[in-house]
C-alpha positions in Angstrom: -36.4 144.4 14.6 -40.7 143.4 14.6 -42.2 140.5 15.5 -42.5 137.9 12.6 -44.1 134.6 11.6 -42.9 131.4 10.1 -46.0 129.3 10.6 -47.2 129.4 14.0 -43.9 130.7 14.9 -42.9 133.7 16.3 -39.4 135.1 16.7 -39.9 135.7 19.8 -40.4 132.0 20.8 -38.1 131.3 18.6 -35.4 133.8 20.1 -36.9 132.4 23.9 -35.4 128.5 22.9 -32.3 129.5 21.9 -31.6 131.7 25.0 -33.1 129.4 27.4 -30.7 126.4 25.1 -27.4 129.3 26.5 -28.4 129.3 29.9 -28.5 125.7 29.9 -25.5 125.7 28.3 -23.9 128.1 31.2 -25.5 126.2 33.6 -23.4 123.1 32.2 -27.0 121.2 31.8 -28.9 120.1 28.9 -27.6 118.3 25.2 -24.0 119.2 24.1 -24.3 122.9 22.9 -24.4 124.1 19.4 -25.1 127.2 18.0 -26.2 125.3 14.4 -28.6 123.6 16.7 -30.9 126.3 18.3 -30.6 128.2 15.0 -30.0 126.3 12.3 -29.4 128.0 8.9 -32.7 126.5 7.3 -34.5 128.7 9.4 -35.7 132.0 8.4 -36.3 133.5 11.5 -32.1 132.4 12.5 -30.3 135.6 11.5 -32.9 137.8 12.9 -33.2 135.8 16.8 -29.1 135.9 16.0 -29.3 139.4 15.8 -31.4 140.4 18.7 -29.2 137.5 20.9 -25.5 139.1 19.9 -22.7 138.1 21.5 -24.8 136.2 24.4 -25.4 133.1 21.4 -22.1 132.4 21.6 -21.7 132.6 25.3 -21.2 128.5 26.1 -17.9 129.0 23.8 -16.4 131.3 26.0 -16.3 129.1 28.9 -13.2 127.1 29.7 -14.6 124.2 28.5 -17.0 124.8 26.0 -19.8 122.2 25.5 -19.4 121.2 21.9 -16.6 121.7 19.7 -17.4 125.1 17.5 -18.2 123.2 14.4 -18.0 125.5 10.3 -22.0 125.5 10.5 -21.9 128.1 13.4 -20.1 130.5 11.1 -22.3 130.3 9.3 -24.9 130.6 11.3 -23.1 134.3 12.7 -22.0 135.4 8.8 -25.4 135.1 7.9 -27.0 137.1 10.6 -24.4 139.9 10.6 -25.0 139.7 6.4 -28.9 140.3 7.2 -28.8 142.8 9.6 -26.3 145.0 10.1 -26.4 148.6 11.3 -27.3 151.2 8.3 -26.4 154.6 8.5 -28.7 155.6 10.7 -28.2 153.0 13.3 -29.1 154.1 17.0 -26.2 153.5 19.1 -27.1 150.4 20.3 -28.0 148.8 17.0 -24.2 149.5 16.3 -22.7 148.7 19.9 -24.9 145.0 19.4 -22.9 144.2 16.1 -20.0 145.0 16.9 -19.7 142.9 20.2 -21.5 140.1 17.6 -18.2 140.6 15.6 -16.4 140.4 18.5 -17.0 137.4 19.9 -17.0 135.6 16.2 -13.1 136.5 16.1 -12.8 135.6 19.8 -15.2 132.7 19.5 -15.2 131.4 16.4 -11.7 131.3 15.3 -11.1 128.4 14.0 -13.4 129.9 11.2 -11.7 129.5 7.6 -13.1 132.3 6.2 -11.9 135.7 7.9 -14.5 137.5 9.9 -14.8 141.2 9.1 -13.7 144.3 11.3 -16.0 145.5 14.1 -17.3 148.7 13.1 -16.7 151.7 14.6 -19.3 152.1 17.6 -19.7 155.9 19.3 -19.3 155.9 23.2 -19.6 159.7 24.2 -23.0 158.6 25.5 -21.2 156.8 28.4 -20.2 160.2 29.7 -22.8 162.9 29.1 -26.1 160.7 29.7 -28.6 161.4 32.5 -28.2 158.3 34.7 -32.2 156.4 33.5 -31.3 156.8 29.7 -27.6 155.8 30.8 -29.5 152.2 32.3 -31.7 151.7 29.6 -29.3 151.7 26.8 -27.1 149.4 28.7 -29.2 146.9 30.0 -29.6 146.9 25.9 -26.2 145.8 25.6 -25.7 142.9 28.9 -24.6 140.7 25.7 -21.6 142.1 25.8 -20.7 142.0 29.4 -19.4 138.4 28.3 -15.5 138.4 29.8 -12.8 140.3 26.8 -16.0 142.2 25.0 -15.5 145.3 24.7 -13.4 146.4 27.2 -13.1 149.8 26.6 -16.9 150.3 26.8 -16.4 147.9 30.1 -13.6 150.8 31.5 -16.0 153.7 30.7 -19.2 152.4 32.3 -16.7 151.6 35.4 -16.6 155.3 36.0 -20.4 155.2 36.5 -20.9 152.1 38.4 -23.3 154.4 41.0 -25.3 155.5 38.5 -25.9 152.1 37.0 -26.5 151.2 40.2 -29.3 153.4 40.9 -30.6 152.4 37.3 -30.7 148.9 38.7 -32.7 150.2 41.7 -35.0 151.6 40.0 -35.9 148.9 37.4 -36.6 146.4 39.8 -39.1 148.6 41.3 -40.6 149.1 38.6 -40.9 145.6 37.8 -38.8 145.6 35.1 -36.6 142.2 35.0 -35.3 142.3 32.0 -34.0 145.8 32.7 -32.3 144.9 35.9 -30.9 141.9 34.7 -29.1 143.1 32.5 -28.0 145.8 34.1 -27.0 143.4 36.9 -25.3 141.3 34.3 -23.3 144.7 33.6 -22.4 145.1 37.3 -21.2 142.0 37.9 -18.4 142.7 35.5 -17.0 146.2 37.0 -15.1 147.3 39.5 -16.1 148.7 43.2 -20.1 147.7 43.1 -21.2 149.7 45.9 -21.2 146.8 48.7 -25.1 148.2 50.0 -26.2 147.6 46.6 -26.7 143.8 48.0 -26.0 142.9 44.4 -26.5 139.2 44.4 -29.3 139.3 46.8 -30.8 141.6 43.6 -30.4 139.4 41.0 -31.3 136.1 42.9 -34.5 138.1 43.7 -34.3 139.4 39.9 -34.5 135.3 38.7 -37.4 134.9 40.7 -39.7 137.3 39.8 -38.6 137.8 36.2 -37.5 134.2 35.6 -40.4 133.0 33.2 -38.8 135.5 30.1 -35.7 133.5 29.5 -34.0 136.8 28.5 -34.1 137.2 32.0 -32.9 133.6 33.4 -29.8 134.0 30.7 -28.7 137.2 32.1 -28.7 136.5 35.4 -26.5 132.9 35.0 -24.7 134.5 32.8 -23.8 136.7 35.6 -23.4 133.7 37.4 -21.4 131.0 35.6 -18.3 133.9 34.3 -18.4 136.2 37.6 -19.6 134.4 40.6 -22.3 136.9 41.2 -26.4 136.2 42.2 -25.8 132.8 44.0 
C-alpha cells in the first residue's frame, strides 16, 4: 500500500500514531483504548492504516481486562477496512494472511457486534515447509500481528516445526539492524514452544527495543511479546 497523504498527514504517521496507542494500552497506560478513537471512521486514511496494522489494532481487546468496552464504532472501522482492502486473486500470501488475521481477530474480540463477520478466507501455508529460512523469516516477520493468543492456530503449529530457522532469522535481523523484522520474529518466537535457550530471546528483545524503539511498530511488537507471553523484559 503506497504512502498517501490527507492534507499534511502521511499514512505512515497515522499508522505510527495508532501503533503507539495500541502499545500504550497493552502497557496499561494512556487513555482507555478504543479503536474508533485512534482510527476514526471520518479519517480517509483509517481503513488503510488498519489494514496495515491488521489484528494488532484489536490487540488491547485480547487482554483479560480490556481497557474500555468494545463499541459499535469499532466494528464499523474494521468493516470499512475489510471492505476497502480485500486481497485480490493475485494477492501475496502475506496479504491474504494479514486479512485473515483481521477477520479472525474481529470474530474473537468484537463478538458483540450485531452484524455477522465474514468467514476468514482460505490462506495457503505450504510455504512454511518449503521456504528457505531467510525467506521464511522475512515472511513471518510481516505476519507478527497473527502472533496474538488464539489467532492462526494452524499456522502457529506449522511454524513450531521451524523454530530453529526463525531463531536464525532473528539473529540475522539483529546483525543487519533490521529492527522491525527482528521485533516481528521475536514476537512469534515468544509464542512458539522450544525456542533454543542459547538464543537469549529475552535479552535479544530488550536490545531490539532499545535500538529500534523509535519505530512505534517495533515497540508494539516487543510490548505484545511482554504482555501476552512474558518475554523481553
